[in-house]
N, CA, C and O atoms as CSV, one atom per row, in Angstrom:
chain,resi,resn,atom,element,x,y,z
A,1,MET,N,N,-11.091,10.887,-16.867
A,1,MET,CA,C,-11.350,12.308,-16.762
A,1,MET,C,C,-11.124,12.952,-18.126
A,1,MET,O,O,-10.132,12.680,-18.802
A,2,ALA,N,N,-12.038,13.786,-18.506
A,2,ALA,CA,C,-12.046,14.329,-19.861
A,2,ALA,C,C,-11.189,15.575,-20.042
A,2,ALA,O,O,-10.707,15.829,-21.146
A,3,PHE,N,N,-10.993,16.338,-19.014
A,3,PHE,CA,C,-10.281,17.604,-19.146
A,3,PHE,C,C,-8.961,17.551,-18.390
A,3,PHE,O,O,-8.853,16.911,-17.344
A,4,LYS,N,N,-7.962,18.232,-18.935
A,4,LYS,CA,C,-6.615,18.231,-18.368
A,4,LYS,C,C,-6.607,18.629,-16.892
A,4,LYS,O,O,-5.926,17.998,-16.085
A,5,PHE,N,N,-7.351,19.659,-16.541
A,5,PHE,CA,C,-7.322,20.158,-15.161
A,5,PHE,C,C,-7.820,19.130,-14.160
A,5,PHE,O,O,-7.403,19.146,-13.002
A,6,GLU,N,N,-8.700,18.240,-14.585
A,6,GLU,CA,C,-9.256,17.247,-13.661
A,6,GLU,C,C,-8.193,16.280,-13.148
A,6,GLU,O,O,-8.370,15.666,-12.096
A,7,ASN,N,N,-7.098,16.142,-13.880
A,7,ASN,CA,C,-6.005,15.265,-13.463
A,7,ASN,C,C,-4.957,15.973,-12.620
A,7,ASN,O,O,-4.058,15.328,-12.080
A,8,LEU,N,N,-5.059,17.277,-12.501
A,8,LEU,CA,C,-4.086,18.030,-11.713
A,8,LEU,C,C,-4.391,17.880,-10.221
A,8,LEU,O,O,-5.486,18.208,-9.766
A,9,ILE,N,N,-3.412,17.383,-9.471
A,9,ILE,CA,C,-3.590,17.203,-8.025
A,9,ILE,C,C,-3.924,18.534,-7.354
A,9,ILE,O,O,-4.747,18.583,-6.440
A,10,VAL,N,N,-3.290,19.603,-7.804
A,10,VAL,CA,C,-3.556,20.916,-7.205
A,10,VAL,C,C,-5.008,21.322,-7.422
A,10,VAL,O,O,-5.615,21.923,-6.536
A,11,TRP,N,N,-5.570,21.009,-8.573
A,11,TRP,CA,C,-6.974,21.333,-8.826
A,11,TRP,C,C,-7.879,20.498,-7.910
A,11,TRP,O,O,-8.854,21.007,-7.358
A,12,GLN,N,N,-7.545,19.219,-7.756
A,12,GLN,CA,C,-8.341,18.344,-6.887
A,12,GLN,C,C,-8.303,18.831,-5.437
A,12,GLN,O,O,-9.326,18.834,-4.752
A,13,LYS,N,N,-7.119,19.242,-4.973
A,13,LYS,CA,C,-6.998,19.764,-3.610
A,13,LYS,C,C,-7.741,21.094,-3.467
A,13,LYS,O,O,-8.371,21.354,-2.442
A,14,ALA,N,N,-7.662,21.926,-4.497
A,14,ALA,CA,C,-8.372,23.207,-4.468
A,14,ALA,C,C,-9.883,22.982,-4.425
A,14,ALA,O,O,-10.603,23.714,-3.745
A,15,LEU,N,N,-10.358,21.982,-5.144
A,15,LEU,CA,C,-11.785,21.661,-5.152
A,15,LEU,C,C,-12.239,21.193,-3.769
A,15,LEU,O,O,-13.304,21.591,-3.297
A,16,ALA,N,N,-11.439,20.355,-3.123
A,16,ALA,CA,C,-11.763,19.892,-1.770
A,16,ALA,C,C,-11.724,21.066,-0.778
A,16,ALA,O,O,-12.572,21.164,0.109
A,17,PHE,N,N,-10.733,21.950,-0.938
A,17,PHE,CA,C,-10.618,23.131,-0.072
A,17,PHE,C,C,-11.818,24.048,-0.261
A,17,PHE,O,O,-12.346,24.595,0.708
A,18,ASP,N,N,-12.246,24.216,-1.499
A,18,ASP,CA,C,-13.426,25.023,-1.798
A,18,ASP,C,C,-14.641,24.484,-1.043
A,18,ASP,O,O,-15.420,25.251,-0.476
A,19,ASP,N,N,-14.793,23.180,-1.041
A,19,ASP,CA,C,-15.900,22.548,-0.319
A,19,ASP,C,C,-15.777,22.820,1.186
A,19,ASP,O,O,-16.767,23.124,1.852
A,20,ASP,N,N,-14.556,22.706,1.710
A,20,ASP,CA,C,-14.331,22.980,3.134
A,20,ASP,C,C,-14.710,24.423,3.483
A,20,ASP,O,O,-15.361,24.671,4.497
A,21,ILE,N,N,-14.302,25.357,2.646
A,21,ILE,CA,C,-14.601,26.773,2.899
A,21,ILE,C,C,-16.098,27.027,2.818
A,21,ILE,O,O,-16.650,27.757,3.642
A,22,ASN,N,N,-16.757,26.432,1.834
A,22,ASN,CA,C,-18.207,26.612,1.715
A,22,ASN,C,C,-18.947,26.077,2.933
A,22,ASN,O,O,-19.944,26.660,3.358
A,23,LYS,N,N,-18.468,24.973,3.496
A,23,LYS,CA,C,-19.070,24.441,4.720
A,23,LYS,C,C,-18.755,25.341,5.915
A,23,LYS,O,O,-19.615,25.586,6.761
A,24,LEU,N,N,-17.529,25.825,5.977
A,24,LEU,CA,C,-17.102,26.672,7.087
A,24,LEU,C,C,-17.926,27.951,7.188
A,24,LEU,O,O,-18.382,28.307,8.275
A,25,VAL,N,N,-18.119,28.633,6.086
A,25,VAL,CA,C,-18.798,29.933,6.135
A,25,VAL,C,C,-20.275,29.815,6.494
A,25,VAL,O,O,-20.908,30.816,6.831
A,26,LYS,N,N,-20.827,28.620,6.427
A,26,LYS,CA,C,-22.218,28.433,6.840
A,26,LYS,C,C,-22.397,28.681,8.332
A,26,LYS,O,O,-23.508,28.924,8.803
A,27,SER,N,N,-21.288,28.615,9.073
A,27,SER,CA,C,-21.365,28.863,10.518
A,27,SER,C,C,-21.190,30.343,10.870
A,27,SER,O,O,-21.347,30.723,12.030
A,28,PHE,N,N,-20.870,31.171,9.891
A,28,PHE,CA,C,-20.680,32.608,10.147
A,28,PHE,C,C,-22.030,33.260,10.430
A,28,PHE,O,O,-23.068,32.754,10.004
A,29,PRO,N,N,-22.019,34.373,11.142
A,29,PRO,CA,C,-23.280,35.080,11.416
A,29,PRO,C,C,-24.003,35.451,10.124
A,29,PRO,O,O,-23.375,35.752,9.109
A,30,LYS,N,N,-25.318,35.425,10.179
A,30,LYS,CA,C,-26.133,35.696,8.989
A,30,LYS,C,C,-25.908,37.097,8.430
A,30,LYS,O,O,-26.066,37.311,7.228
A,31,ASP,N,N,-25.543,38.055,9.282
A,31,ASP,CA,C,-25.315,39.401,8.769
A,31,ASP,C,C,-24.004,39.511,7.983
A,31,ASP,O,O,-23.699,40.571,7.437
A,32,GLU,N,N,-23.239,38.438,7.924
A,32,GLU,CA,C,-22.001,38.397,7.137
A,32,GLU,C,C,-22.217,37.778,5.753
A,32,GLU,O,O,-21.270,37.676,4.973
A,33,ILE,N,N,-23.435,37.369,5.444
A,33,ILE,CA,C,-23.685,36.630,4.204
A,33,ILE,C,C,-23.270,37.414,2.951
A,33,ILE,O,O,-22.826,36.813,1.973
A,34,TYR,N,N,-23.404,38.711,2.968
A,34,TYR,CA,C,-23.031,39.509,1.797
A,34,TYR,C,C,-21.682,40.205,1.978
A,34,TYR,O,O,-21.280,41.035,1.162
A,35,VAL,N,N,-21.002,39.853,3.048
A,35,VAL,CA,C,-19.726,40.504,3.331
A,35,VAL,C,C,-18.639,39.415,3.318
A,35,VAL,O,O,-18.255,38.943,2.247
A,36,LEU,N,N,-18.148,39.018,4.483
A,36,LEU,CA,C,-17.040,38.075,4.560
A,36,LEU,C,C,-17.405,36.705,3.987
A,36,LEU,O,O,-16.594,36.089,3.294
A,37,THR,N,N,-18.600,36.233,4.267
A,37,THR,CA,C,-19.023,34.936,3.737
A,37,THR,C,C,-18.940,34.914,2.215
A,37,THR,O,O,-18.350,34.003,1.634
A,38,SER,N,N,-19.519,35.895,1.586
A,38,SER,CA,C,-19.519,35.973,0.125
A,38,SER,C,C,-18.106,36.108,-0.427
A,38,SER,O,O,-17.746,35.440,-1.396
A,39,GLN,N,N,-17.313,36.967,0.186
A,39,GLN,CA,C,-15.943,37.210,-0.285
A,39,GLN,C,C,-15.104,35.930,-0.198
A,39,GLN,O,O,-14.363,35.596,-1.122
A,40,MET,N,N,-15.232,35.240,0.901
A,40,MET,CA,C,-14.443,34.031,1.125
A,40,MET,C,C,-14.853,32.919,0.168
A,40,MET,O,O,-14.004,32.209,-0.369
A,41,LYS,N,N,-16.158,32.773,-0.042
A,41,LYS,CA,C,-16.645,31.757,-0.979
A,41,LYS,C,C,-16.183,32.054,-2.401
A,41,LYS,O,O,-15.747,31.149,-3.113
A,42,ARG,N,N,-16.274,33.310,-2.816
A,42,ARG,CA,C,-15.870,33.686,-4.179
A,42,ARG,C,C,-14.371,33.471,-4.377
A,42,ARG,O,O,-13.944,33.011,-5.436
A,43,ALA,N,N,-13.576,33.802,-3.367
A,43,ALA,CA,C,-12.128,33.617,-3.479
A,43,ALA,C,C,-11.776,32.127,-3.576
A,43,ALA,O,O,-10.930,31.741,-4.384
A,44,ALA,N,N,-12.417,31.299,-2.763
A,44,ALA,CA,C,-12.159,29.853,-2.813
A,44,ALA,C,C,-12.603,29.268,-4.158
A,44,ALA,O,O,-11.909,28.435,-4.740
A,45,ASP,N,N,-13.763,29.710,-4.641
A,45,ASP,CA,C,-14.230,29.268,-5.961
A,45,ASP,C,C,-13.238,29.672,-7.048
A,45,ASP,O,O,-12.977,28.910,-7.980
A,46,SER,N,N,-12.692,30.870,-6.919
A,46,SER,CA,C,-11.790,31.418,-7.927
A,46,SER,C,C,-10.506,30.603,-8.066
A,46,SER,O,O,-9.950,30.515,-9.161
A,47,ILE,N,N,-10.033,30.013,-6.985
A,47,ILE,CA,C,-8.841,29.158,-7.065
A,47,ILE,C,C,-9.110,28.021,-8.042
A,47,ILE,O,O,-8.346,27.793,-8.980
A,48,VAL,N,N,-10.203,27.320,-7.806
A,48,VAL,CA,C,-10.584,26.162,-8.622
A,48,VAL,C,C,-10.829,26.579,-10.072
A,48,VAL,O,O,-10.336,25.942,-11.002
A,49,LEU,N,N,-11.584,27.639,-10.249
A,49,LEU,CA,C,-11.981,28.071,-11.592
A,49,LEU,C,C,-10.803,28.564,-12.421
A,49,LEU,O,O,-10.738,28.288,-13.619
A,50,ASN,N,N,-9.880,29.281,-11.813
A,50,ASN,CA,C,-8.736,29.788,-12.570
A,50,ASN,C,C,-7.761,28.688,-12.970
A,50,ASN,O,O,-7.189,28.740,-14.058
A,51,ILE,N,N,-7.564,27.695,-12.111
A,51,ILE,CA,C,-6.724,26.560,-12.501
A,51,ILE,C,C,-7.356,25.854,-13.690
A,51,ILE,O,O,-6.672,25.529,-14.661
A,52,ALA,N,N,-8.651,25.618,-13.616
A,52,ALA,CA,C,-9.343,24.930,-14.712
A,52,ALA,C,C,-9.300,25.739,-15.995
A,52,ALA,O,O,-8.944,25.216,-17.051
A,53,GLU,N,N,-9.657,27.002,-15.911
A,53,GLU,CA,C,-9.721,27.833,-17.110
A,53,GLU,C,C,-8.356,27.968,-17.778
A,53,GLU,O,O,-8.253,27.894,-19.002
A,54,GLY,N,N,-7.330,28.162,-16.994
A,54,GLY,CA,C,-6.002,28.358,-17.552
A,54,GLY,C,C,-5.404,27.120,-18.172
A,54,GLY,O,O,-4.587,27.217,-19.088
A,55,SER,N,N,-5.797,25.957,-17.689
A,55,SER,CA,C,-5.175,24.716,-18.160
A,55,SER,C,C,-5.745,24.206,-19.467
A,55,SER,O,O,-5.128,23.367,-20.123
A,56,THR,N,N,-6.890,24.687,-19.850
A,56,THR,CA,C,-7.607,24.099,-20.973
A,56,THR,C,C,-7.430,24.920,-22.241
A,56,THR,O,O,-8.022,25.988,-22.395
A,57,GLY,N,N,-6.606,24.404,-23.143
A,57,GLY,CA,C,-6.447,25.009,-24.459
A,57,GLY,C,C,-5.729,26.335,-24.476
A,57,GLY,O,O,-5.884,27.113,-25.417
A,58,GLN,N,N,-4.946,26.607,-23.451
A,58,GLN,CA,C,-4.251,27.880,-23.364
A,58,GLN,C,C,-2.769,27.682,-23.675
A,58,GLN,O,O,-2.251,26.567,-23.608
A,59,THR,N,N,-2.109,28.759,-24.010
A,59,THR,CA,C,-0.662,28.727,-24.167
A,59,THR,C,C,-0.025,28.667,-22.779
A,59,THR,O,O,-0.687,28.948,-21.780
A,60,ASN,N,N,1.229,28.310,-22.714
A,60,ASN,CA,C,1.911,28.263,-21.420
A,60,ASN,C,C,1.909,29.615,-20.709
A,60,ASN,O,O,1.616,29.666,-19.514
A,61,PRO,N,N,2.227,30.723,-21.409
A,61,PRO,CA,C,2.159,32.021,-20.713
A,61,PRO,C,C,0.751,32.335,-20.196
A,61,PRO,O,O,0.599,32.929,-19.128
A,62,GLU,N,N,-0.263,31.941,-20.940
A,62,GLU,CA,C,-1.648,32.175,-20.511
A,62,GLU,C,C,-1.980,31.323,-19.284
A,62,GLU,O,O,-2.624,31.799,-18.349
A,63,PHE,N,N,-1.539,30.064,-19.290
A,63,PHE,CA,C,-1.764,29.182,-18.146
A,63,PHE,C,C,-1.086,29.761,-16.903
A,63,PHE,O,O,-1.677,29.770,-15.823
A,64,LYS,N,N,0.147,30.242,-17.049
A,64,LYS,CA,C,0.861,30.845,-15.926
A,64,LYS,C,C,0.102,32.056,-15.376
A,64,LYS,O,O,0.059,32.276,-14.165
A,65,LYS,N,N,-0.493,32.834,-16.276
A,65,LYS,CA,C,-1.265,34.007,-15.847
A,65,LYS,C,C,-2.464,33.566,-14.992
A,65,LYS,O,O,-2.741,34.164,-13.952
A,66,PHE,N,N,-3.163,32.532,-15.432
A,66,PHE,CA,C,-4.317,32.053,-14.672
A,66,PHE,C,C,-3.893,31.411,-13.345
A,66,PHE,O,O,-4.613,31.505,-12.351
A,67,LEU,N,N,-2.734,30.766,-13.333
A,67,LEU,CA,C,-2.219,30.232,-12.066
A,67,LEU,C,C,-1.896,31.372,-11.105
A,67,LEU,O,O,-2.070,31.232,-9.894
A,68,SER,N,N,-1.429,32.493,-11.637
A,68,SER,CA,C,-1.187,33.668,-10.788
A,68,SER,C,C,-2.491,34.186,-10.198
A,68,SER,O,O,-2.532,34.595,-9.038
A,69,TYR,N,N,-3.550,34.169,-10.990
A,69,TYR,CA,C,-4.860,34.575,-10.471
A,69,TYR,C,C,-5.303,33.623,-9.356
A,69,TYR,O,O,-5.805,34.059,-8.320
A,70,ALA,N,N,-5.111,32.319,-9.580
A,70,ALA,CA,C,-5.486,31.320,-8.572
A,70,ALA,C,C,-4.681,31.531,-7.290
A,70,ALA,O,O,-5.213,31.410,-6.186
A,71,LEU,N,N,-3.400,31.845,-7.446
A,71,LEU,CA,C,-2.534,32.098,-6.298
A,71,LEU,C,C,-3.035,33.294,-5.495
A,71,LEU,O,O,-3.106,33.236,-4.268
A,72,ARG,N,N,-3.377,34.365,-6.180
A,72,ARG,CA,C,-3.886,35.560,-5.486
A,72,ARG,C,C,-5.196,35.264,-4.763
A,72,ARG,O,O,-5.433,35.771,-3.666
A,73,SER,N,N,-6.039,34.449,-5.374
A,73,SER,CA,C,-7.301,34.081,-4.722
A,73,SER,C,C,-7.048,33.254,-3.470
A,73,SER,O,O,-7.743,33.412,-2.466
A,74,ALA,N,N,-6.057,32.373,-3.527
A,74,ALA,CA,C,-5.717,31.566,-2.344
A,74,ALA,C,C,-5.212,32.466,-1.217
A,74,ALA,O,O,-5.559,32.260,-0.053
A,75,ILE,N,N,-4.403,33.451,-1.556
A,75,ILE,CA,C,-3.921,34.410,-0.550
A,75,ILE,C,C,-5.101,35.196,0.028
A,75,ILE,O,O,-5.123,35.509,1.218
A,76,GLU,N,N,-6.068,35.507,-0.815
A,76,GLU,CA,C,-7.268,36.211,-0.347
A,76,GLU,C,C,-8.029,35.368,0.674
A,76,GLU,O,O,-8.521,35.897,1.671
A,77,VAL,N,N,-8.128,34.070,0.434
A,77,VAL,CA,C,-8.791,33.187,1.399
A,77,VAL,C,C,-8.037,33.215,2.728
A,77,VAL,O,O,-8.651,33.251,3.795
A,78,VAL,N,N,-6.712,33.197,2.660
A,78,VAL,CA,C,-5.910,33.265,3.893
A,78,VAL,C,C,-6.210,34.554,4.653
A,78,VAL,O,O,-6.379,34.531,5.872
A,79,ALA,N,N,-6.275,35.664,3.948
A,79,ALA,CA,C,-6.603,36.934,4.605
A,79,ALA,C,C,-7.998,36.873,5.230
A,79,ALA,O,O,-8.206,37.379,6.332
A,80,CYS,N,N,-8.940,36.262,4.538
A,80,CYS,CA,C,-10.297,36.098,5.085
A,80,CYS,C,C,-10.279,35.228,6.337
A,80,CYS,O,O,-11.021,35.492,7.283
A,81,LEU,N,N,-9.441,34.195,6.353
A,81,LEU,CA,C,-9.315,33.357,7.542
A,81,LEU,C,C,-8.825,34.185,8.737
A,81,LEU,O,O,-9.302,34.015,9.858
A,82,HIS,N,N,-7.881,35.066,8.484
A,82,HIS,CA,C,-7.398,35.930,9.560
A,82,HIS,C,C,-8.519,36.828,10.095
A,82,HIS,O,O,-8.656,37.008,11.305
A,83,ILE,N,N,-9.303,37.376,9.198
A,83,ILE,CA,C,-10.434,38.222,9.614
A,83,ILE,C,C,-11.432,37.403,10.424
A,83,ILE,O,O,-11.917,37.848,11.465
A,84,ALA,N,N,-11.733,36.203,9.937
A,84,ALA,CA,C,-12.690,35.340,10.636
A,84,ALA,C,C,-12.192,34.977,12.029
A,84,ALA,O,O,-12.981,34.908,12.972
A,85,LYS,N,N,-10.906,34.747,12.162
A,85,LYS,CA,C,-10.343,34.431,13.475
A,85,LYS,C,C,-10.385,35.661,14.383
A,85,LYS,O,O,-10.757,35.565,15.553
A,86,LYS,N,N,-10.007,36.803,13.842
A,86,LYS,CA,C,-9.973,38.041,14.635
A,86,LYS,C,C,-11.365,38.436,15.130
A,86,LYS,O,O,-11.503,38.981,16.225
A,87,THR,N,N,-12.384,38.166,14.337
A,87,THR,CA,C,-13.755,38.505,14.724
A,87,THR,C,C,-14.446,37.366,15.479
A,87,THR,O,O,-15.644,37.422,15.754
A,88,CYS,N,N,-13.666,36.333,15.809
A,88,CYS,CA,C,-14.150,35.182,16.593
A,88,CYS,C,C,-15.222,34.356,15.888
A,88,CYS,O,O,-16.043,33.720,16.549
A,89,PHE,N,N,-15.227,34.359,14.550
A,89,PHE,CA,C,-16.130,33.484,13.804
A,89,PHE,C,C,-15.580,32.063,13.770
A,89,PHE,O,O,-16.334,31.099,13.641
A,90,ILE,N,N,-14.250,31.942,13.888
A,90,ILE,CA,C,-13.598,30.631,13.937
A,90,ILE,C,C,-12.576,30.645,15.058
A,90,ILE,O,O,-12.073,31.697,15.453
A,91,ASN,N,N,-12.278,29.447,15.565
A,91,ASN,CA,C,-11.264,29.349,16.618
A,91,ASN,C,C,-9.892,29.052,16.000
A,91,ASN,O,O,-9.771,28.890,14.786
A,92,GLN,N,N,-8.882,28.984,16.836
A,92,GLN,CA,C,-7.507,28.783,16.368
A,92,GLN,C,C,-7.338,27.452,15.635
A,92,GLN,O,O,-6.617,27.392,14.639
A,93,ASP,N,N,-7.984,26.388,16.106
A,93,ASP,CA,C,-7.850,25.075,15.461
A,93,ASP,C,C,-8.414,25.079,14.038
A,93,ASP,O,O,-7.794,24.554,13.113
A,94,ILE,N,N,-9.578,25.669,13.879
A,94,ILE,CA,C,-10.199,25.747,12.547
A,94,ILE,C,C,-9.359,26.641,11.646
A,94,ILE,O,O,-9.151,26.336,10.471
A,95,PHE,N,N,-8.878,27.746,12.205
A,95,PHE,CA,C,-8.006,28.632,11.447
A,95,PHE,C,C,-6.781,27.869,10.955
A,95,PHE,O,O,-6.462,27.901,9.766
A,96,GLN,N,N,-6.094,27.184,11.866
A,96,GLN,CA,C,-4.845,26.502,11.522
A,96,GLN,C,C,-5.066,25.393,10.509
A,96,GLN,O,O,-4.255,25.221,9.600
A,97,ASP,N,N,-6.141,24.642,10.646
A,97,ASP,CA,C,-6.443,23.569,9.699
A,97,ASP,C,C,-6.613,24.122,8.285
A,97,ASP,O,O,-6.031,23.600,7.334
A,98,ASN,N,N,-7.399,25.162,8.156
A,98,ASN,CA,C,-7.648,25.747,6.833
A,98,ASN,C,C,-6.436,26.521,6.318
A,98,ASN,O,O,-6.174,26.539,5.115
A,99,TYR,N,N,-5.705,27.153,7.218
A,99,TYR,CA,C,-4.478,27.861,6.848
A,99,TYR,C,C,-3.479,26.873,6.237
A,99,TYR,O,O,-2.859,27.158,5.213
A,100,SER,N,N,-3.332,25.712,6.876
A,100,SER,CA,C,-2.407,24.688,6.378
A,100,SER,C,C,-2.815,24.176,5.000
A,100,SER,O,O,-1.966,23.959,4.135
A,101,LYS,N,N,-4.107,23.985,4.804
A,101,LYS,CA,C,-4.596,23.541,3.490
A,101,LYS,C,C,-4.312,24.598,2.428
A,101,LYS,O,O,-3.877,24.275,1.323
A,102,ALA,N,N,-4.557,25.852,2.766
A,102,ALA,CA,C,-4.295,26.942,1.822
A,102,ALA,C,C,-2.806,27.029,1.510
A,102,ALA,O,O,-2.413,27.215,0.358
A,103,GLU,N,N,-1.989,26.894,2.536
A,103,GLU,CA,C,-0.533,26.960,2.352
A,103,GLU,C,C,-0.049,25.863,1.395
A,103,GLU,O,O,0.792,26.114,0.531
A,104,GLU,N,N,-0.577,24.669,1.551
A,104,GLU,CA,C,-0.199,23.566,0.660
A,104,GLU,C,C,-0.606,23.865,-0.783
A,104,GLU,O,O,0.172,23.643,-1.710
A,105,ILE,N,N,-1.811,24.362,-0.965
A,105,ILE,CA,C,-2.297,24.689,-2.308
A,105,ILE,C,C,-1.460,25.812,-2.916
A,105,ILE,O,O,-1.116,25.759,-4.097
A,106,ILE,N,N,-1.139,26.807,-2.131
A,106,ILE,CA,C,-0.309,27.925,-2.618
A,106,ILE,C,C,1.046,27.417,-3.084
A,106,ILE,O,O,1.522,27.810,-4.149
A,107,LYS,N,N,1.665,26.557,-2.306
A,107,LYS,CA,C,2.965,25.990,-2.693
A,107,LYS,C,C,2.839,25.167,-3.978
A,107,LYS,O,O,3.716,25.220,-4.840
A,108,MET,N,N,1.767,24.423,-4.101
A,108,MET,CA,C,1.560,23.610,-5.305
A,108,MET,C,C,1.339,24.490,-6.542
A,108,MET,O,O,1.871,24.207,-7.615
A,109,ILE,N,N,0.563,25.540,-6.382
A,109,ILE,CA,C,0.343,26.469,-7.509
A,109,ILE,C,C,1.659,27.108,-7.907
A,109,ILE,O,O,1.969,27.204,-9.095
A,110,GLN,N,N,2.434,27.544,-6.931
A,110,GLN,CA,C,3.734,28.172,-7.230
A,110,GLN,C,C,4.658,27.189,-7.943
A,110,GLN,O,O,5.329,27.559,-8.907
A,111,SER,N,N,4.698,25.960,-7.485
A,111,SER,CA,C,5.554,24.952,-8.124
A,111,SER,C,C,5.105,24.660,-9.544
A,111,SER,O,O,5.934,24.548,-10.447
A,112,LEU,N,N,3.809,24.536,-9.747
A,112,LEU,CA,C,3.292,24.283,-11.087
A,112,LEU,C,C,3.609,25.471,-11.998
A,112,LEU,O,O,4.064,25.291,-13.128
A,113,ARG,N,N,3.370,26.657,-11.508
A,113,ARG,CA,C,3.643,27.860,-12.292
A,113,ARG,C,C,5.130,27.958,-12.660
A,113,ARG,O,O,5.477,28.312,-13.786
A,114,ASN,N,N,5.994,27.642,-11.701
A,114,ASN,CA,C,7.439,27.709,-11.949
A,114,ASN,C,C,7.929,26.616,-12.895
A,114,ASN,O,O,8.972,26.769,-13.529
A,115,SER,N,N,7.186,25.519,-12.993
A,115,SER,CA,C,7.599,24.415,-13.865
A,115,SER,C,C,7.232,24.646,-15.326
A,115,SER,O,O,7.745,23.963,-16.213
A,116,ILE,N,N,6.352,25.599,-15.577
A,116,ILE,CA,C,5.892,25.872,-16.944
A,116,ILE,C,C,6.885,26.796,-17.614
A,116,ILE,O,O,7.219,27.858,-17.090
A,117,LYS,N,N,7.350,26.381,-18.773
A,117,LYS,CA,C,8.332,27.195,-19.531
A,117,LYS,C,C,7.668,28.328,-20.254
A,117,LYS,O,O,8.339,29.104,-20.934
């Protein structure tokens, strides 16, 4: 792997989660394509992109800032999951599966951010 971020387990998990979210939102009603679907996809993409951008050639404080952005995007996905469940776009099992994945990624981002001096 050529870039530092590609070796980060949190980035790899975020990339897999992004794929899961992109597949999930395809089942949402078509009238949500520019609303919740778009918001959820952009937030999931942002997790992956901010980890990558912050890790490459940045100072430690800059990397921590980008990890904070990734963390906020992950929380945004969680909020979108709640909306999707409340509007019956997803059931409890799908919600819980994706919630657990997001929770793991959030903990990993927080740990990585806290480990950087």
